[in-house]
C-alpha positions as CSV (number, residue, x, y, z in Angstrom):
1,M,28.2,3.1,15.0
2,N,25.2,5.2,13.9
3,N,22.1,5.3,16.0
4,N,20.2,2.8,13.8
5,D,23.0,0.1,14.0
6,P,21.8,-2.8,16.1
7,G,25.4,-3.7,16.9
8,P,27.5,-6.8,16.2
9,N,25.7,-10.1,16.0
10,R,22.5,-8.7,17.4
11,G,19.3,-9.8,15.6
12,N,20.9,-12.4,13.3
13,L,18.3,-13.8,10.9
14,A,20.5,-16.5,9.4
15,G,19.0,-19.9,10.0
16,K,15.5,-18.7,10.5
17,T,12.6,-19.9,8.3
18,I,9.9,-17.5,7.1
19,L,6.6,-18.3,5.3
20,I,5.7,-15.5,2.8
21,V,2.1,-15.4,1.7
22,N,2.0,-14.4,-2.0
23,S,4.9,-14.4,-4.5
24,W,4.3,-11.2,-6.5
25,K,6.8,-8.9,-4.8
26,K,9.9,-10.5,-6.3
27,A,12.3,-7.8,-5.2
28,F,11.1,-8.0,-1.7
29,I,11.4,-11.8,-1.6
30,K,14.9,-11.5,-3.0
31,K,15.8,-9.1,-0.1
32,V,14.4,-11.6,2.4
33,K,16.4,-14.4,1.0
34,S,19.6,-12.3,1.1
35,L,19.2,-12.1,4.9
36,G,20.1,-15.8,5.2
37,L,16.6,-17.1,5.8
38,T,15.0,-20.2,4.5
39,V,12.1,-18.9,2.4
40,I,8.8,-20.7,2.0
41,V,6.2,-19.1,-0.3
42,L,2.5,-19.8,-0.4
43,D,0.7,-19.0,-3.7
44,K,-0.8,-20.4,-6.9
45,E,2.4,-19.8,-8.8
46,T,5.9,-18.4,-8.2
47,N,5.5,-15.3,-10.5
48,G,9.3,-15.1,-11.2
49,S,10.3,-15.4,-7.6
50,Q,11.5,-19.0,-7.9
51,P,15.3,-18.2,-7.6
52,Y,14.7,-16.9,-4.1
53,I,12.3,-19.6,-2.9
54,D,13.5,-22.7,-1.0
55,Y,10.1,-24.3,-0.7
56,F,6.9,-23.5,-2.7
57,I,3.5,-24.4,-1.4
58,K,0.9,-24.3,-4.2
59,S,-2.4,-22.8,-3.0
60,D,-5.4,-20.8,-4.0
61,N,-4.9,-18.0,-1.5
62,Y,-8.5,-16.7,-2.0
63,N,-9.7,-20.0,-0.6
64,H,-8.5,-19.5,3.0
65,G,-9.6,-22.9,4.2
66,E,-7.6,-24.6,1.4
67,A,-4.6,-22.4,2.0
68,I,-4.5,-23.2,5.7
69,N,-4.9,-26.9,5.0
70,V,-2.0,-27.1,2.6
71,V,0.2,-25.3,5.0
72,D,-0.8,-27.8,7.7
73,I,0.0,-30.7,5.4
74,F,3.4,-29.1,4.5
75,I,4.4,-28.8,8.1
76,K,3.5,-32.4,8.8
77,E,5.4,-33.6,5.8
78,H,8.5,-31.6,6.7
79,P,9.1,-32.2,10.4
80,E,12.8,-31.1,9.9
81,L,11.6,-27.6,9.2
82,K,10.5,-25.2,12.0
83,I,8.7,-22.2,10.5
84,D,9.5,-19.2,12.7
85,G,7.0,-16.7,11.4
86,V,4.7,-15.6,8.6
87,M,4.3,-12.3,6.7
88,T,2.9,-10.9,3.5
89,F,3.8,-7.9,1.2
90,W,0.4,-8.1,-0.6
91,E,-2.8,-6.4,0.5
92,D,-5.0,-9.3,-0.8
93,D,-3.4,-11.7,1.6
94,V,-3.4,-9.7,4.8
95,L,-6.4,-11.6,6.2
96,L,-5.1,-15.0,5.2
97,T,-1.8,-14.1,6.9
98,S,-3.6,-13.3,10.1
99,K,-5.5,-16.6,10.0
100,L,-2.3,-18.5,9.5
101,A,-0.7,-16.7,12.5
102,D,-3.7,-17.6,14.6
103,K,-3.8,-21.2,13.5
104,F,-0.1,-22.0,13.9
105,H,0.6,-19.6,16.8
106,W,3.0,-17.3,14.9
107,I,3.6,-13.6,15.7
108,G,1.2,-11.3,13.9
109,T,-2.1,-9.4,14.0
110,P,-5.0,-11.6,15.1
111,Y,-7.7,-12.1,12.5
112,K,-10.4,-10.5,14.7
113,V,-8.2,-7.3,14.7
114,A,-7.1,-7.5,11.0
115,S,-10.7,-8.0,9.8
116,R,-11.9,-4.7,11.1
117,I,-8.8,-2.9,9.8
118,R,-8.9,-4.4,6.4
119,N,-12.6,-3.4,6.0
120,K,-12.4,0.4,5.6
121,Y,-16.0,0.8,6.7
122,L,-15.5,-1.2,9.9
123,F,-12.3,0.8,10.4
124,R,-14.3,4.0,10.5
125,E,-16.9,2.4,12.8
126,F,-14.2,1.4,15.2
127,C,-12.8,4.9,15.2
128,Q,-16.2,6.4,15.9
129,N,-16.8,4.0,18.8
130,N,-13.4,4.5,20.3
131,N,-13.1,8.3,20.4
132,L,-10.8,8.5,17.4
133,P,-11.2,11.2,14.7
134,V,-13.6,10.0,12.0
135,V,-15.4,11.5,9.1
136,S,-19.2,11.1,8.5
137,H,-19.7,7.8,6.6
138,K,-22.5,5.4,5.7
139,E,-22.6,2.0,4.1
140,L,-24.4,1.8,0.8
141,K,-26.5,-1.4,0.9
142,S,-29.0,-0.2,-1.8
143,S,-29.9,2.9,-3.9
144,R,-32.4,3.8,-1.1
145,D,-29.4,4.8,1.1
146,L,-28.6,7.5,-1.4
147,E,-31.6,9.5,-0.3
148,E,-30.5,9.7,3.3
149,I,-27.0,10.6,2.3
150,I,-28.2,13.4,0.1
151,K,-30.3,14.8,2.9
152,T,-27.8,14.5,5.8
153,F,-24.3,14.6,4.3
154,T,-22.3,17.6,2.9
155,F,-20.8,17.5,-0.6
156,P,-18.2,16.7,-1.9
157,L,-18.3,13.0,-0.9
158,V,-16.2,10.0,-1.7
159,V,-17.6,6.7,-2.8
160,K,-15.3,3.7,-2.2
161,P,-15.2,-0.1,-1.7
162,A,-14.7,-1.3,1.8
163,F,-12.0,-3.8,0.7
164,G,-10.4,-1.9,-2.1
165,A,-6.7,-1.3,-2.8
166,A,-4.7,1.1,-4.9
167,S,-7.6,3.6,-5.1
168,S,-9.6,1.2,-7.3
169,Y,-13.2,2.3,-7.7
170,V,-12.6,5.3,-5.3
171,M,-14.4,8.3,-6.7
172,K,-15.0,11.9,-5.6
173,V,-18.5,13.2,-6.2
174,N,-19.5,16.8,-6.1
175,D,-23.3,16.7,-6.3
176,E,-26.4,14.6,-6.1
177,Q,-26.3,13.4,-9.8
178,E,-22.6,12.4,-9.6
179,L,-23.4,10.4,-6.4
180,R,-26.2,8.5,-8.2
181,D,-24.0,8.0,-11.3
182,S,-21.0,6.8,-9.4
183,Y,-23.0,4.4,-7.3
184,N,-24.7,2.9,-10.3
185,Y,-21.3,2.7,-12.1
186,I,-19.6,0.9,-9.2
187,K,-22.4,-1.6,-8.5
188,K,-22.4,-2.5,-12.2
189,Q,-18.6,-2.6,-12.9
190,I,-17.0,-3.6,-9.6
191,S,-15.1,-6.8,-10.2
192,T,-12.4,-8.9,-8.6
193,S,-10.9,-9.3,-12.1
194,V,-10.1,-5.6,-12.0
195,E,-9.0,-5.5,-8.4
196,P,-8.3,-8.9,-6.8
197,A,-8.2,-7.4,-3.3
198,L,-12.0,-7.3,-3.6
199,H,-12.2,-11.0,-3.1
200,D,-12.6,-10.1,0.6
201,G,-15.9,-8.4,-0.2
202,L,-17.7,-6.1,-2.6
203,E,-19.4,-3.8,-0.1
204,V,-19.4,0.0,-0.9
205,F,-19.7,3.0,1.4
206,V,-19.8,6.8,1.2
207,E,-17.9,9.3,3.4
208,E,-17.5,13.1,3.4
209,Y,-14.5,14.4,1.6
210,I,-11.6,15.4,3.8
211,D,-9.6,18.4,2.7
212,G,-6.0,18.4,3.9
213,D,-2.5,17.2,3.3
214,E,-2.3,13.4,2.8
215,V,0.6,11.5,4.3
216,D,1.9,8.0,4.6
217,V,3.3,7.0,8.0
218,D,5.5,3.9,7.8
219,I,5.7,2.2,11.2
220,L,7.5,-0.6,12.9
221,V,5.7,-1.7,16.0
222,Q,6.9,-4.5,18.3
223,N,5.5,-5.7,21.6
224,G,3.1,-2.8,21.5
225,K,5.9,-0.2,21.2
226,I,6.6,1.9,18.1
227,K,10.3,1.2,17.2
228,F,10.4,3.4,14.1
229,C,8.2,5.9,12.3
230,A,8.6,7.9,9.1
231,I,6.2,10.4,7.5
232,S,6.1,11.1,3.8
233,D,3.9,13.5,1.9
234,N,1.6,12.5,-0.9
235,S,1.0,15.3,-3.5
236,K,-2.6,16.0,-4.4
237,T,-4.1,13.1,-6.4
238,R,-5.8,13.6,-9.7
239,E,-9.5,13.6,-9.0
240,P,-12.2,12.4,-9.3
241,F,-10.5,8.9,-9.3
242,F,-7.6,9.8,-6.8
243,V,-4.8,8.8,-9.3
244,E,-1.4,8.9,-7.5
245,T,1.1,11.5,-8.5
246,T,4.2,12.2,-6.4
247,R,5.4,11.1,-2.9
248,T,8.1,13.0,-0.9
249,T,10.3,11.6,1.9
250,P,10.6,13.0,4.5
251,S,7.5,15.1,5.0
252,N,7.7,18.8,4.6
253,L,4.8,19.5,7.0
254,P,5.4,21.8,10.0
255,L,6.9,20.1,13.0
256,D,3.7,20.4,15.1
257,D,1.6,18.8,12.4
258,R,4.0,15.9,12.2
259,R,4.0,15.5,16.0
260,H,0.2,15.4,15.9
261,L,0.2,12.8,13.2
262,L,2.6,10.6,15.2
263,D,0.5,11.0,18.3
264,L,-2.5,9.9,16.3
265,A,-0.8,6.9,14.8
266,D,0.4,5.8,18.3
267,E,-3.2,6.1,19.7
268,V,-4.8,4.3,16.7
269,L,-2.3,1.4,16.9
270,E,-2.9,1.1,20.7
271,K,-6.7,1.2,20.5
272,F,-6.8,-1.4,17.6
273,S,-4.3,-3.6,19.6
274,I,-1.8,-3.7,16.8
275,T,1.3,-4.9,18.7
276,N,3.6,-6.6,16.2
277,A,3.6,-5.4,12.6
278,C,5.1,-3.4,9.8
279,V,2.3,-0.9,9.2
280,H,1.6,1.5,6.3
281,F,-0.7,4.1,7.9
282,E,-2.5,6.6,5.7
283,A,-3.8,9.9,7.1
284,K,-4.5,13.5,6.4
285,S,-3.3,16.6,8.2
286,T,-6.3,19.0,8.3
287,P,-7.0,22.4,9.8
288,K,-9.1,20.5,12.4
289,G,-6.2,18.1,13.3
290,P,-5.0,14.8,11.9
291,M,-7.5,12.3,10.4
292,P,-6.9,8.6,9.9
293,L,-7.7,7.2,6.5
294,E,-6.7,3.5,6.6
295,I,-4.2,1.0,7.9
296,N,-2.4,-1.5,5.8
297,L,-1.0,-4.4,7.8
298,R,2.0,-4.8,5.5
299,L,4.9,-2.9,4.0
300,G,3.9,-0.1,1.7
301,G,4.2,-0.8,-2.0
302,D,6.6,0.3,-4.7
303,E,8.8,3.3,-3.7
304,V,8.0,3.1,0.0
305,Y,10.8,0.7,0.9
306,P,13.7,2.3,-1.1
307,S,12.5,5.8,0.0
308,V,12.6,5.1,3.7
309,K,15.9,3.2,3.4
310,A,17.7,6.0,1.5
311,A,16.3,8.7,3.8
312,W,16.8,7.1,7.2
313,K,19.0,4.0,6.6
314,V,16.3,1.9,8.1
315,D,15.5,-1.4,6.3
316,L,11.8,-1.9,6.6
317,I,11.9,-5.4,5.1
318,E,14.7,-6.7,7.4
319,N,13.0,-5.3,10.5
320,A,9.5,-6.6,9.4
321,V,11.1,-10.1,9.2
322,K,12.6,-9.7,12.6
323,I,9.2,-8.7,14.1
324,A,7.6,-11.7,12.3
325,V,10.1,-14.3,13.7
326,G,10.4,-12.7,17.2
327,I,13.8,-11.1,17.1
328,Y,14.0,-8.0,19.3
329,I,14.7,-4.7,17.5
330,P,15.9,-1.7,19.4
331,K,14.1,1.6,19.1
332,L,15.4,3.3,16.0
333,E,15.6,6.9,17.0
334,P,14.8,9.4,14.3
335,L,17.6,11.7,13.1
336,Q,17.2,15.4,12.9
337,T,18.3,15.4,9.3
338,P,17.7,12.6,6.7
339,Y,20.7,11.1,4.8
340,K,18.9,12.0,1.6
341,Y,15.7,13.7,0.4
342,L,13.6,11.6,-1.9
343,I,10.8,12.2,-4.3
344,A,8.9,9.6,-6.4
345,E,6.6,10.1,-9.4
346,T,4.1,7.6,-10.9
347,F,4.0,7.3,-14.6
348,S,0.3,7.4,-15.8
349,S,-2.0,8.6,-18.5
350,D,-5.1,10.7,-18.7
351,H,-6.7,8.2,-21.1
352,S,-6.8,4.5,-21.7
353,G,-5.0,3.1,-24.8
354,I,-2.0,1.3,-26.2
355,L,1.6,2.2,-25.4
356,V,2.8,3.1,-28.9
357,N,6.1,4.8,-28.1
358,L,8.6,4.5,-25.3
359,D,12.0,6.2,-25.2
360,V,14.1,6.0,-22.1
361,A,17.6,7.5,-22.1
362,D,20.3,4.8,-21.9
363,D,22.1,6.5,-19.0
364,L,19.0,7.2,-16.9
365,K,19.8,4.6,-14.3
366,K,23.5,5.7,-14.2
367,K,22.6,9.1,-12.9
368,D,23.7,9.3,-9.2
369,Y,20.4,10.8,-8.1
370,V,18.2,8.1,-9.7
371,E,17.5,5.6,-6.9
372,E,14.9,3.4,-8.6
373,F,13.3,3.3,-12.0
374,Y,10.6,0.8,-12.9
375,F,8.5,0.8,-16.1
376,E,6.1,-2.1,-16.3
377,K,4.6,-1.7,-19.8
378,R,6.1,-2.5,-23.1
379,I,5.3,-1.1,-26.6
380,G,2.0,-2.8,-27.7
381,D,0.7,-3.3,-24.1
382,S,-2.7,-1.9,-23.2
383,L,-3.2,0.6,-20.4
384,L,-6.5,0.9,-18.6
385,V,-7.0,4.0,-16.5
386,P,-10.1,5.1,-14.6
387,P,-12.9,4.5,-15.3
388,D,-11.8,1.6,-17.6
389,G,-9.2,0.2,-15.2
390,Y,-6.7,1.1,-12.5
391,E,-3.3,0.6,-14.1
392,Y,0.0,2.5,-14.0
393,L,2.9,2.5,-16.3
394,G,5.6,2.5,-13.6
395,W,7.5,4.9,-11.3
396,I,10.8,6.7,-10.7
397,L,12.5,7.6,-7.4
398,V,15.2,10.3,-7.2
399,S,17.2,11.9,-4.4
400,G,18.7,15.2,-3.6
401,N,20.6,17.1,-0.9
402,N,17.5,19.0,0.0
403,P,13.8,19.1,-1.0
404,L,14.4,21.6,-3.8
405,D,17.4,19.7,-5.2
406,A,15.4,16.5,-5.2
407,R,12.5,18.2,-7.1
408,D,14.9,19.7,-9.6
409,N,16.5,16.2,-10.1
410,L,13.0,14.7,-10.7
411,K,12.3,17.3,-13.4
412,E,15.6,16.4,-15.2
413,A,14.9,12.7,-14.8
414,I,11.4,12.9,-16.2
415,K,12.7,14.5,-19.4
416,E,14.6,11.3,-20.0
417,V,11.4,9.2,-20.1
418,N,9.1,9.8,-23.1
419,Y,6.1,7.7,-23.9
420,E,2.9,8.0,-25.9
421,I,-0.4,6.3,-25.2
422,G,-2.5,5.9,-28.3
423,R,-6.2,6.1,-27.6
424,F,-8.3,3.0,-28.3
425,H,-10.2,3.2,-31.6
426,P,-13.7,4.7,-31.0
427,A,-15.2,1.4,-32.1
428,S,-13.5,-0.5,-29.4
429,S,-15.6,-1.6,-26.4
430,L,-12.9,-0.1,-24.2
431,G,-12.3,3.0,-26.2
432,K,-14.9,5.5,-25.5
433,T,-12.8,7.6,-23.0
434,S,-14.1,11.0,-24.0
435,R,-17.3,11.4,-22.1
436,P,-19.3,14.3,-20.7
437,N,-19.6,12.2,-17.5
438,P,-16.6,10.2,-16.3
439,F,-19.0,7.3,-15.2
């Protein structure tokens, strides 16, 4: 038995009932169903997840009062069902999930805690008031605030929404003019139709740019104790819009840097009173020490789950469900050497347009080092990249026997995926992507 094996019959999920808020992560819901649970989903529609759903509760999840009410009605109409816990895989529904946990006394992060974590500005304010590392920041309530920022902050800066997700409307600015332009652009263009997570609020703030190595720290915390923690490296994003590129698991940072990051994560979780959750914690390792960026109170998206599972044989979904329904999980001690080394790359474009050509080798998925491959767009589909939109084409995850082997395998795999994005016609309202100023 390996050190991450809970042992025979320990932590059996069969017969438990879980409420999942939001239906979009079909693969994740399929995994939950495979664990033997009764699956209830709360959303406006099933979005292709129907085969893995036992009960569907229709709801507008952006109307929290309505969503809580329909769950209450469902519970009263199904006295034979005992819902053991609630969870979400979707950033937009983190706050609703916390409210449901509060209302029905399920395990989770209380709303009063989740609300100051979900709001990135309040997250920084809490860090500042609780002796945690924090970068200079200021809320942008009007254009008048720009003058104080110009006088007191040091460029470069980052402008971002307080409730954003997936780097939407996040911009690096290098001087006074770019700051004014980016602020005017965001205030004019920011929309929930582009980034639904902004239903929680459209506030914008500015912070000084942090130079360093960005990492993801994926954490399982139960009863206030960290049961598992894995660090992955994020390669430098494409600026000024912080477009994601590659992600490497496990981290290649020096051991001392990784220890400092884990110590920081432990302290942040404790001070925020996060006691039962699967957490995707983003931070930077800087010459001055580790710096927290944000906390996502849910499993990380896309390649996070398969990367951690392949590297460490720890199933984040299974353990997140156990935390949600109150099944004890033992401490999953980290191994000295991972089972595999993983690297993922996001498929993107440097301009908006139409996918006019796509050629994927027939045997790509058959290669033993290709762990996951996902291409969302089809020929004829539009792709909107910053500043027009915040879309990606897909991603690929490959493995290797060591970091260099994984990187070589990624280079080989990328050769098997060829695509072309035709620019929008200059007359198109979306098509003027060649600009002297990106805003």
